[in-house]
C-alpha positions as CSV (number, residue, x, y, z in Angstrom):
1,X,-61.4,179.8,16.8
2,X,-58.8,178.0,18.6
3,X,-56.7,180.0,21.1
4,X,-53.7,178.7,23.2
5,X,-53.2,178.7,26.8
6,X,-49.8,178.8,28.4
7,X,-48.9,175.4,30.0
8,X,-45.9,173.3,31.3
9,X,-46.7,170.6,28.6
10,X,-44.4,169.3,25.8
11,X,-46.8,170.8,23.3
12,X,-49.2,173.6,23.4
13,X,-52.8,172.8,23.6
14,X,-55.6,174.5,21.7
15,X,-58.6,176.0,23.7
16,X,-61.8,174.2,22.2
17,X,-65.3,173.2,23.0
18,X,-66.4,170.5,20.9
19,X,-68.6,167.4,21.4
20,X,-67.1,164.0,21.4
21,X,-67.5,160.4,23.2
22,X,-65.6,158.0,24.9
23,X,-65.6,154.3,25.4
24,X,-64.4,152.1,27.7
25,X,-64.8,148.3,28.6
26,X,-66.8,147.0,25.8
27,X,-70.1,148.4,26.4
28,X,-69.9,151.8,28.7
29,X,-70.0,154.8,26.2
30,X,-70.5,158.0,27.5
31,X,-70.9,161.6,25.3
32,X,-68.2,164.1,26.5
33,X,-67.4,167.7,25.8
34,X,-63.4,167.9,24.5
35,X,-61.3,170.9,25.2
36,X,-57.4,171.7,25.5
37,X,-56.7,169.8,22.2
38,X,-53.4,169.0,20.8
39,X,-51.7,166.2,18.9
40,X,-50.8,164.2,22.1
41,X,-53.8,164.7,24.2
42,X,-57.0,166.6,25.2
43,X,-59.1,167.4,28.4
44,X,-62.4,165.5,28.5
45,X,-65.3,166.9,30.7
46,X,-67.5,164.1,31.7
47,X,-70.1,162.9,34.3
48,X,-69.0,159.4,34.2
49,X,-67.2,158.9,37.5
50,X,-66.3,155.3,36.7
51,X,-63.3,156.1,34.7
52,X,-60.0,155.5,36.7
53,X,-56.6,156.8,35.7
54,X,-55.0,154.0,33.7
55,X,-57.9,153.0,31.8
56,X,-57.7,152.6,28.2
57,X,-60.4,154.3,26.1
58,X,-61.3,155.3,22.9
59,X,-62.1,158.9,22.4
60,X,-64.4,159.8,19.2
61,X,-64.3,163.6,18.2
62,X,-67.0,164.7,15.8
63,X,-67.0,162.3,12.9
64,X,-63.2,161.1,13.2
65,X,-62.5,157.5,13.7
66,X,-62.0,156.7,17.5
67,X,-58.4,157.0,18.7
68,X,-57.2,154.8,21.7
69,X,-56.3,157.0,24.5
70,X,-55.2,156.1,28.3
71,X,-56.5,158.3,31.0
72,X,-53.4,159.9,32.7
73,X,-55.0,161.9,35.3
74,X,-58.6,162.9,36.8
75,X,-59.8,165.9,38.8
76,X,-62.7,165.8,41.4
77,X,-66.2,165.5,40.0
């Protein structure tokens, strides 16, 4: 089930909790948890602290093809 949260974004994001993976650089791959999903973005929880704002990454959700994305912000930790 997906519920929607109220934000100031252009699109509403559905609250989800699903496994995923991101790849940055050529060889760095991390398993992640994906949340707050919309057609234009998502929130990714990861323990990989080496991903800076502006980094280009590939995000994979379930068995779908990877999508290119750019890190727009990051929280502490």
